mmCIF file of the N, C-alpha and C atoms, coordinates in Angstrom:
data_MODEL
# 
_entry.id   MODEL 
# 
loop_
_atom_site.group_PDB 
_atom_site.id 
_atom_site.type_symbol 
_atom_site.label_atom_id 
_atom_site.label_alt_id 
_atom_site.label_comp_id 
_atom_site.label_asym_id 
_atom_site.label_entity_id 
_atom_site.label_seq_id 
_atom_site.pdbx_PDB_ins_code 
_atom_site.Cartn_x 
_atom_site.Cartn_y 
_atom_site.Cartn_z 
_atom_site.occupancy 
_atom_site.B_iso_or_equiv 
_atom_site.pdbx_formal_charge 
_atom_site.auth_seq_id 
_atom_site.auth_comp_id 
_atom_site.auth_asym_id 
_atom_site.auth_atom_id 
_atom_site.pdbx_PDB_model_num 
ATOM 1   N N  . MET A 1 1  ? 58.933 391.815 349.473 1.00 0.00 ? 1  MET A N  1 
ATOM 2   C CA . MET A 1 1  ? 59.147 390.411 349.155 1.00 0.00 ? 1  MET A CA 1 
ATOM 3   C C  . MET A 1 1  ? 60.388 389.901 349.142 1.00 0.00 ? 1  MET A C  1 
ATOM 4   N N  . THR A 1 2  ? 61.042 388.878 349.694 1.00 0.00 ? 2  THR A N  1 
ATOM 5   C CA . THR A 1 2  ? 62.678 388.783 349.786 1.00 0.00 ? 2  THR A CA 1 
ATOM 6   C C  . THR A 1 2  ? 62.723 387.668 348.418 1.00 0.00 ? 2  THR A C  1 
ATOM 7   N N  . ASP A 1 3  ? 64.337 387.383 348.424 1.00 0.00 ? 3  ASP A N  1 
ATOM 8   C CA . ASP A 1 3  ? 64.478 386.325 347.014 1.00 0.00 ? 3  ASP A CA 1 
ATOM 9   C C  . ASP A 1 3  ? 63.617 384.915 347.491 1.00 0.00 ? 3  ASP A C  1 
ATOM 10  N N  . GLN A 1 4  ? 63.714 384.980 348.825 1.00 0.00 ? 4  GLN A N  1 
ATOM 11  C CA . GLN A 1 4  ? 63.150 383.205 348.907 1.00 0.00 ? 4  GLN A CA 1 
ATOM 12  C C  . GLN A 1 4  ? 61.600 383.176 349.298 1.00 0.00 ? 4  GLN A C  1 
ATOM 13  N N  . ASP A 1 5  ? 60.894 384.371 348.846 1.00 0.00 ? 5  ASP A N  1 
ATOM 14  C CA . ASP A 1 5  ? 59.178 384.343 348.749 1.00 0.00 ? 5  ASP A CA 1 
ATOM 15  C C  . ASP A 1 5  ? 59.094 383.849 347.228 1.00 0.00 ? 5  ASP A C  1 
ATOM 16  N N  . PRO A 1 6  ? 58.006 382.957 347.349 1.00 0.00 ? 6  PRO A N  1 
ATOM 17  C CA . PRO A 1 6  ? 57.502 382.586 346.221 1.00 0.00 ? 6  PRO A CA 1 
ATOM 18  C C  . PRO A 1 6  ? 56.763 384.034 345.401 1.00 0.00 ? 6  PRO A C  1 
ATOM 19  N N  . LYS A 1 7  ? 56.877 384.068 344.123 1.00 0.00 ? 7  LYS A N  1 
ATOM 20  C CA . LYS A 1 7  ? 56.817 385.363 343.334 1.00 0.00 ? 7  LYS A CA 1 
ATOM 21  C C  . LYS A 1 7  ? 55.734 384.432 342.391 1.00 0.00 ? 7  LYS A C  1 
ATOM 22  N N  . PHE A 1 8  ? 54.994 385.454 341.910 1.00 0.00 ? 8  PHE A N  1 
ATOM 23  C CA . PHE A 1 8  ? 53.901 385.398 340.628 1.00 0.00 ? 8  PHE A CA 1 
ATOM 24  C C  . PHE A 1 8  ? 54.462 385.186 339.598 1.00 0.00 ? 8  PHE A C  1 
ATOM 25  N N  . ASP A 1 9  ? 54.469 383.860 338.942 1.00 0.00 ? 9  ASP A N  1 
ATOM 26  C CA . ASP A 1 9  ? 55.319 384.159 337.236 1.00 0.00 ? 9  ASP A CA 1 
ATOM 27  C C  . ASP A 1 9  ? 54.404 384.653 336.235 1.00 0.00 ? 9  ASP A C  1 
ATOM 28  N N  . ARG A 1 10 ? 54.399 385.509 335.862 1.00 0.00 ? 10 ARG A N  1 
ATOM 29  C CA . ARG A 1 10 ? 53.922 386.642 334.779 1.00 0.00 ? 10 ARG A CA 1 
ATOM 30  C C  . ARG A 1 10 ? 53.491 385.833 333.443 1.00 0.00 ? 10 ARG A C  1 
ATOM 31  N N  . ARG A 1 11 ? 54.172 385.077 333.251 1.00 0.00 ? 11 ARG A N  1 
ATOM 32  C CA . ARG A 1 11 ? 53.690 384.209 332.118 1.00 0.00 ? 11 ARG A CA 1 
ATOM 33  C C  . ARG A 1 11 ? 52.654 383.418 332.237 1.00 0.00 ? 11 ARG A C  1 
ATOM 34  N N  . MET A 1 12 ? 51.832 383.240 333.682 1.00 0.00 ? 12 MET A N  1 
ATOM 35  C CA . MET A 1 12 ? 50.679 382.581 333.885 1.00 0.00 ? 12 MET A CA 1 
ATOM 36  C C  . MET A 1 12 ? 48.990 383.469 333.265 1.00 0.00 ? 12 MET A C  1 
ATOM 37  N N  . LEU A 1 13 ? 49.675 384.624 333.139 1.00 0.00 ? 13 LEU A N  1 
ATOM 38  C CA . LEU A 1 13 ? 48.918 385.496 332.845 1.00 0.00 ? 13 LEU A CA 1 
ATOM 39  C C  . LEU A 1 13 ? 48.428 385.238 331.633 1.00 0.00 ? 13 LEU A C  1 
ATOM 40  N N  . GLU A 1 14 ? 49.126 384.514 330.585 1.00 0.00 ? 14 GLU A N  1 
ATOM 41  C CA . GLU A 1 14 ? 48.765 384.362 329.317 1.00 0.00 ? 14 GLU A CA 1 
ATOM 42  C C  . GLU A 1 14 ? 47.677 383.305 329.496 1.00 0.00 ? 14 GLU A C  1 
ATOM 43  N N  . ALA A 1 15 ? 47.508 382.432 330.391 1.00 0.00 ? 15 ALA A N  1 
ATOM 44  C CA . ALA A 1 15 ? 46.939 381.126 330.587 1.00 0.00 ? 15 ALA A CA 1 
ATOM 45  C C  . ALA A 1 15 ? 45.592 381.146 331.227 1.00 0.00 ? 15 ALA A C  1 
ATOM 46  N N  . LEU A 1 16 ? 45.587 382.471 332.244 1.00 0.00 ? 16 LEU A N  1 
ATOM 47  C CA . LEU A 1 16 ? 44.393 382.481 333.059 1.00 0.00 ? 16 LEU A CA 1 
ATOM 48  C C  . LEU A 1 16 ? 43.380 383.878 332.601 1.00 0.00 ? 16 LEU A C  1 
ATOM 49  N N  . ILE A 1 17 ? 42.150 383.342 333.274 1.00 0.00 ? 17 ILE A N  1 
ATOM 50  C CA . ILE A 1 17 ? 40.864 384.309 332.974 1.00 0.00 ? 17 ILE A CA 1 
ATOM 51  C C  . ILE A 1 17 ? 40.553 384.840 333.781 1.00 0.00 ? 17 ILE A C  1 
ATOM 52  N N  . CYS A 1 18 ? 39.386 385.669 334.050 1.00 0.00 ? 18 CYS A N  1 
ATOM 53  C CA . CYS A 1 18 ? 38.734 385.852 334.974 1.00 0.00 ? 18 CYS A CA 1 
ATOM 54  C C  . CYS A 1 18 ? 37.489 385.010 335.157 1.00 0.00 ? 18 CYS A C  1 
ATOM 55  N N  . PRO A 1 19 ? 37.437 383.962 335.991 1.00 0.00 ? 19 PRO A N  1 
ATOM 56  C CA . PRO A 1 19 ? 36.156 383.167 336.155 1.00 0.00 ? 19 PRO A CA 1 
ATOM 57  C C  . PRO A 1 19 ? 34.858 383.865 336.085 1.00 0.00 ? 19 PRO A C  1 
ATOM 58  N N  . GLN A 1 20 ? 34.899 384.923 336.599 1.00 0.00 ? 20 GLN A N  1 
ATOM 59  C CA . GLN A 1 20 ? 33.365 385.638 336.220 1.00 0.00 ? 20 GLN A CA 1 
ATOM 60  C C  . GLN A 1 20 ? 33.014 386.070 334.688 1.00 0.00 ? 20 GLN A C  1 
ATOM 61  N N  . SER A 1 21 ? 34.169 387.049 334.511 1.00 0.00 ? 21 SER A N  1 
ATOM 62  C CA . SER A 1 21 ? 33.733 387.780 333.384 1.00 0.00 ? 21 SER A CA 1 
ATOM 63  C C  . SER A 1 21 ? 34.158 386.942 331.604 1.00 0.00 ? 21 SER A C  1 
ATOM 64  N N  . HIS A 1 22 ? 35.204 386.087 332.291 1.00 0.00 ? 22 HIS A N  1 
ATOM 65  C CA . HIS A 1 22 ? 35.999 385.497 330.748 1.00 0.00 ? 22 HIS A CA 1 
ATOM 66  C C  . HIS A 1 22 ? 36.882 386.363 330.289 1.00 0.00 ? 22 HIS A C  1 
ATOM 67  N N  . GLY A 1 23 ? 37.074 387.229 330.631 1.00 0.00 ? 23 GLY A N  1 
ATOM 68  C CA . GLY A 1 23 ? 38.025 388.413 330.237 1.00 0.00 ? 23 GLY A CA 1 
ATOM 69  C C  . GLY A 1 23 ? 39.774 388.095 330.987 1.00 0.00 ? 23 GLY A C  1 
ATOM 70  N N  . THR A 1 24 ? 40.391 389.091 330.242 1.00 0.00 ? 24 THR A N  1 
ATOM 71  C CA . THR A 1 24 ? 41.904 389.302 330.597 1.00 0.00 ? 24 THR A CA 1 
ATOM 72  C C  . THR A 1 24 ? 42.152 389.822 332.165 1.00 0.00 ? 24 THR A C  1 
ATOM 73  N N  . LEU A 1 25 ? 43.195 389.232 332.598 1.00 0.00 ? 25 LEU A N  1 
ATOM 74  C CA . LEU A 1 25 ? 43.440 389.842 333.889 1.00 0.00 ? 25 LEU A CA 1 
ATOM 75  C C  . LEU A 1 25 ? 44.998 390.533 333.743 1.00 0.00 ? 25 LEU A C  1 
ATOM 76  N N  . SER A 1 26 ? 44.840 391.727 334.821 1.00 0.00 ? 26 SER A N  1 
ATOM 77  C CA . SER A 1 26 ? 46.474 392.365 334.548 1.00 0.00 ? 26 SER A CA 1 
ATOM 78  C C  . SER A 1 26 ? 46.842 392.210 336.020 1.00 0.00 ? 26 SER A C  1 
ATOM 79  N N  . TYR A 1 27 ? 48.047 392.253 336.241 1.00 0.00 ? 27 TYR A N  1 
ATOM 80  C CA . TYR A 1 27 ? 48.958 391.832 337.400 1.00 0.00 ? 27 TYR A CA 1 
ATOM 81  C C  . TYR A 1 27 ? 48.772 393.246 338.249 1.00 0.00 ? 27 TYR A C  1 
ATOM 82  N N  . ASP A 1 28 ? 49.117 393.330 339.588 1.00 0.00 ? 28 ASP A N  1 
ATOM 83  C CA . ASP A 1 28 ? 49.178 394.407 340.574 1.00 0.00 ? 28 ASP A CA 1 
ATOM 84  C C  . ASP A 1 28 ? 50.313 393.613 341.296 1.00 0.00 ? 28 ASP A C  1 
ATOM 85  N N  . ALA A 1 29 ? 51.594 394.397 341.212 1.00 0.00 ? 29 ALA A N  1 
ATOM 86  C CA . ALA A 1 29 ? 52.622 393.734 342.059 1.00 0.00 ? 29 ALA A CA 1 
ATOM 87  C C  . ALA A 1 29 ? 52.472 394.442 343.517 1.00 0.00 ? 29 ALA A C  1 
ATOM 88  N N  . ASP A 1 30 ? 51.891 395.381 343.813 1.00 0.00 ? 30 ASP A N  1 
ATOM 89  C CA . ASP A 1 30 ? 51.984 395.844 345.213 1.00 0.00 ? 30 ASP A CA 1 
ATOM 90  C C  . ASP A 1 30 ? 51.023 395.098 346.155 1.00 0.00 ? 30 ASP A C  1 
ATOM 91  N N  . ARG A 1 31 ? 50.032 395.173 345.347 1.00 0.00 ? 31 ARG A N  1 
ATOM 92  C CA . ARG A 1 31 ? 48.914 394.304 346.225 1.00 0.00 ? 31 ARG A CA 1 
ATOM 93  C C  . ARG A 1 31 ? 49.031 392.879 346.140 1.00 0.00 ? 31 ARG A C  1 
ATOM 94  N N  . GLN A 1 32 ? 49.590 392.193 344.965 1.00 0.00 ? 32 GLN A N  1 
ATOM 95  C CA . GLN A 1 32 ? 49.727 390.795 344.653 1.00 0.00 ? 32 GLN A CA 1 
ATOM 96  C C  . GLN A 1 32 ? 48.301 390.085 344.509 1.00 0.00 ? 32 GLN A C  1 
ATOM 97  N N  . GLU A 1 33 ? 47.879 390.666 343.576 1.00 0.00 ? 33 GLU A N  1 
ATOM 98  C CA . GLU A 1 33 ? 46.468 390.477 343.186 1.00 0.00 ? 33 GLU A CA 1 
ATOM 99  C C  . GLU A 1 33 ? 46.358 390.507 341.316 1.00 0.00 ? 33 GLU A C  1 
ATOM 100 N N  . LEU A 1 34 ? 45.114 389.580 340.997 1.00 0.00 ? 34 LEU A N  1 
ATOM 101 C CA . LEU A 1 34 ? 45.187 389.837 339.484 1.00 0.00 ? 34 LEU A CA 1 
ATOM 102 C C  . LEU A 1 34 ? 44.110 390.531 339.616 1.00 0.00 ? 34 LEU A C  1 
ATOM 103 N N  . VAL A 1 35 ? 43.748 391.373 338.599 1.00 0.00 ? 35 VAL A N  1 
ATOM 104 C CA . VAL A 1 35 ? 42.355 392.110 338.348 1.00 0.00 ? 35 VAL A CA 1 
ATOM 105 C C  . VAL A 1 35 ? 41.754 392.198 337.519 1.00 0.00 ? 35 VAL A C  1 
ATOM 106 N N  . SER A 1 36 ? 40.729 392.129 337.557 1.00 0.00 ? 36 SER A N  1 
ATOM 107 C CA . SER A 1 36 ? 39.703 391.998 336.262 1.00 0.00 ? 36 SER A CA 1 
ATOM 108 C C  . SER A 1 36 ? 39.178 392.907 336.362 1.00 0.00 ? 36 SER A C  1 
ATOM 109 N N  . ARG A 1 37 ? 39.249 394.009 335.061 1.00 0.00 ? 37 ARG A N  1 
ATOM 110 C CA . ARG A 1 37 ? 38.233 395.224 335.296 1.00 0.00 ? 37 ARG A CA 1 
ATOM 111 C C  . ARG A 1 37 ? 36.873 395.068 335.140 1.00 0.00 ? 37 ARG A C  1 
ATOM 112 N N  . ALA A 1 38 ? 36.569 394.040 333.924 1.00 0.00 ? 38 ALA A N  1 
ATOM 113 C CA . ALA A 1 38 ? 35.706 393.697 333.348 1.00 0.00 ? 38 ALA A CA 1 
ATOM 114 C C  . ALA A 1 38 ? 34.197 393.183 334.723 1.00 0.00 ? 38 ALA A C  1 
ATOM 115 N N  . ALA A 1 39 ? 35.047 392.531 335.496 1.00 0.00 ? 39 ALA A N  1 
ATOM 116 C CA . ALA A 1 39 ? 34.218 392.023 336.700 1.00 0.00 ? 39 ALA A CA 1 
ATOM 117 C C  . ALA A 1 39 ? 34.619 393.041 337.858 1.00 0.00 ? 39 ALA A C  1 
ATOM 118 N N  . ASN A 1 40 ? 35.235 393.850 337.635 1.00 0.00 ? 40 ASN A N  1 
ATOM 119 C CA . ASN A 1 40 ? 35.246 394.959 338.793 1.00 0.00 ? 40 ASN A CA 1 
ATOM 120 C C  . ASN A 1 40 ? 35.802 393.682 340.182 1.00 0.00 ? 40 ASN A C  1 
ATOM 121 N N  . LEU A 1 41 ? 36.393 392.840 339.996 1.00 0.00 ? 41 LEU A N  1 
ATOM 122 C CA . LEU A 1 41 ? 37.274 392.165 340.540 1.00 0.00 ? 41 LEU A CA 1 
ATOM 123 C C  . LEU A 1 41 ? 38.699 392.155 340.899 1.00 0.00 ? 41 LEU A C  1 
ATOM 124 N N  . ALA A 1 42 ? 39.308 391.588 342.160 1.00 0.00 ? 42 ALA A N  1 
ATOM 125 C CA . ALA A 1 42 ? 40.910 391.521 342.112 1.00 0.00 ? 42 ALA A CA 1 
ATOM 126 C C  . ALA A 1 42 ? 40.844 390.125 343.058 1.00 0.00 ? 42 ALA A C  1 
ATOM 127 N N  . TYR A 1 43 ? 41.629 389.198 342.457 1.00 0.00 ? 43 TYR A N  1 
ATOM 128 C CA . TYR A 1 43 ? 41.747 387.653 342.705 1.00 0.00 ? 43 TYR A CA 1 
ATOM 129 C C  . TYR A 1 43 ? 43.062 387.749 343.717 1.00 0.00 ? 43 TYR A C  1 
ATOM 130 N N  . PRO A 1 44 ? 43.212 387.452 344.929 1.00 0.00 ? 44 PRO A N  1 
ATOM 131 C CA . PRO A 1 44 ? 44.292 387.676 345.627 1.00 0.00 ? 44 PRO A CA 1 
ATOM 132 C C  . PRO A 1 44 ? 45.528 386.219 345.139 1.00 0.00 ? 44 PRO A C  1 
ATOM 133 N N  . ILE A 1 45 ? 46.613 386.715 345.023 1.00 0.00 ? 45 ILE A N  1 
ATOM 134 C CA . ILE A 1 45 ? 47.878 385.891 344.953 1.00 0.00 ? 45 ILE A CA 1 
ATOM 135 C C  . ILE A 1 45 ? 48.347 385.307 346.307 1.00 0.00 ? 45 ILE A C  1 
ATOM 136 N N  . ARG A 1 46 ? 48.377 384.174 346.761 1.00 0.00 ? 46 ARG A N  1 
ATOM 137 C CA . ARG A 1 46 ? 49.016 383.773 347.935 1.00 0.00 ? 46 ARG A CA 1 
ATOM 138 C C  . ARG A 1 46 ? 50.106 382.494 347.651 1.00 0.00 ? 46 ARG A C  1 
ATOM 139 N N  . ASP A 1 47 ? 51.191 382.549 348.670 1.00 0.00 ? 47 ASP A N  1 
ATOM 140 C CA . ASP A 1 47 ? 52.235 382.052 348.363 1.00 0.00 ? 47 ASP A CA 1 
ATOM 141 C C  . ASP A 1 47 ? 52.527 381.816 346.698 1.00 0.00 ? 47 ASP A C  1 
ATOM 142 N N  . GLY A 1 48 ? 52.529 382.868 345.839 1.00 0.00 ? 48 GLY A N  1 
ATOM 143 C CA . GLY A 1 48 ? 52.833 382.626 344.506 1.00 0.00 ? 48 GLY A CA 1 
ATOM 144 C C  . GLY A 1 48 ? 51.574 381.984 343.388 1.00 0.00 ? 48 GLY A C  1 
ATOM 145 N N  . ILE A 1 49 ? 50.484 381.650 343.978 1.00 0.00 ? 49 ILE A N  1 
ATOM 146 C CA . ILE A 1 49 ? 49.588 381.007 343.881 1.00 0.00 ? 49 ILE A CA 1 
ATOM 147 C C  . ILE A 1 49 ? 48.366 381.808 343.376 1.00 0.00 ? 49 ILE A C  1 
ATOM 148 N N  . PRO A 1 50 ? 47.658 382.180 342.497 1.00 0.00 ? 50 PRO A N  1 
ATOM 149 C CA . PRO A 1 50 ? 46.484 383.007 342.286 1.00 0.00 ? 50 PRO A CA 1 
ATOM 150 C C  . PRO A 1 50 ? 45.632 381.888 343.128 1.00 0.00 ? 50 PRO A C  1 
ATOM 151 N N  . VAL A 1 51 ? 44.353 382.591 343.715 1.00 0.00 ? 51 VAL A N  1 
ATOM 152 C CA . VAL A 1 51 ? 43.576 382.056 343.621 1.00 0.00 ? 51 VAL A CA 1 
ATOM 153 C C  . VAL A 1 51 ? 42.158 382.537 343.118 1.00 0.00 ? 51 VAL A C  1 
ATOM 154 N N  . MET A 1 52 ? 41.647 381.691 342.013 1.00 0.00 ? 52 MET A N  1 
ATOM 155 C CA . MET A 1 52 ? 41.045 382.310 341.089 1.00 0.00 ? 52 MET A CA 1 
ATOM 156 C C  . MET A 1 52 ? 39.141 381.978 341.543 1.00 0.00 ? 52 MET A C  1 
ATOM 157 N N  . LEU A 1 53 ? 38.920 382.246 342.596 1.00 0.00 ? 53 LEU A N  1 
ATOM 158 C CA . LEU A 1 53 ? 37.693 381.957 343.492 1.00 0.00 ? 53 LEU A CA 1 
ATOM 159 C C  . LEU A 1 53 ? 36.710 383.221 343.218 1.00 0.00 ? 53 LEU A C  1 
ATOM 160 N N  . VAL A 1 54 ? 35.588 383.377 343.109 1.00 0.00 ? 54 VAL A N  1 
ATOM 161 C CA . VAL A 1 54 ? 35.195 384.613 342.839 1.00 0.00 ? 54 VAL A CA 1 
ATOM 162 C C  . VAL A 1 54 ? 34.679 384.875 344.423 1.00 0.00 ? 54 VAL A C  1 
ATOM 163 N N  . ASP A 1 55 ? 34.391 384.120 344.947 1.00 0.00 ? 55 ASP A N  1 
ATOM 164 C CA . ASP A 1 55 ? 34.584 384.035 346.494 1.00 0.00 ? 55 ASP A CA 1 
ATOM 165 C C  . ASP A 1 55 ? 35.354 384.774 347.139 1.00 0.00 ? 55 ASP A C  1 
ATOM 166 N N  . GLU A 1 56 ? 36.631 384.625 347.001 1.00 0.00 ? 56 GLU A N  1 
ATOM 167 C CA . GLU A 1 56 ? 37.711 385.063 347.207 1.00 0.00 ? 56 GLU A CA 1 
ATOM 168 C C  . GLU A 1 56 ? 38.447 386.378 346.743 1.00 0.00 ? 56 GLU A C  1 
ATOM 169 N N  . ALA A 1 57 ? 37.674 386.722 345.751 1.00 0.00 ? 57 ALA A N  1 
ATOM 170 C CA . ALA A 1 57 ? 38.069 387.885 345.393 1.00 0.00 ? 57 ALA A CA 1 
ATOM 171 C C  . ALA A 1 57 ? 37.511 389.294 346.062 1.00 0.00 ? 57 ALA A C  1 
ATOM 172 N N  . ARG A 1 58 ? 38.397 390.218 345.871 1.00 0.00 ? 58 ARG A N  1 
ATOM 173 C CA . ARG A 1 58 ? 38.309 391.540 346.542 1.00 0.00 ? 58 ARG A CA 1 
ATOM 174 C C  . ARG A 1 58 ? 37.008 392.602 345.270 1.00 0.00 ? 58 ARG A C  1 
ATOM 175 N N  . VAL A 1 59 ? 36.076 392.874 345.942 1.00 0.00 ? 59 VAL A N  1 
ATOM 176 C CA . VAL A 1 59 ? 35.436 393.963 344.815 1.00 0.00 ? 59 VAL A CA 1 
ATOM 177 C C  . VAL A 1 59 ? 36.519 395.370 344.485 1.00 0.00 ? 59 VAL A C  1 
ATOM 178 N N  . LEU A 1 60 ? 36.603 395.822 343.443 1.00 0.00 ? 60 LEU A N  1 
ATOM 179 C CA . LEU A 1 60 ? 37.410 396.932 343.225 1.00 0.00 ? 60 LEU A CA 1 
ATOM 180 C C  . LEU A 1 60 ? 36.612 398.238 343.787 1.00 0.00 ? 60 LEU A C  1 
ATOM 181 N N  . ASP A 1 61 ? 37.360 399.256 343.964 1.00 0.00 ? 61 ASP A N  1 
ATOM 182 C CA . ASP A 1 61 ? 36.987 400.623 344.955 1.00 0.00 ? 61 ASP A CA 1 
ATOM 183 C C  . ASP A 1 61 ? 36.251 401.114 343.582 1.00 0.00 ? 61 ASP A C  1 
# 
């Protein structure tokens, strides 16, 4: 990621919750995802914006 690429603002983690479990999320910088261990889902971050839709989430391995 270059300096010109949008980056996820980690302060958003304080306001965001998993739409399925209503639990907390952790940030995976390598995969650009917000991870909900409670729901076993990872939500993508696209262009610095979290996509908080269950249909867009990846099921964790």
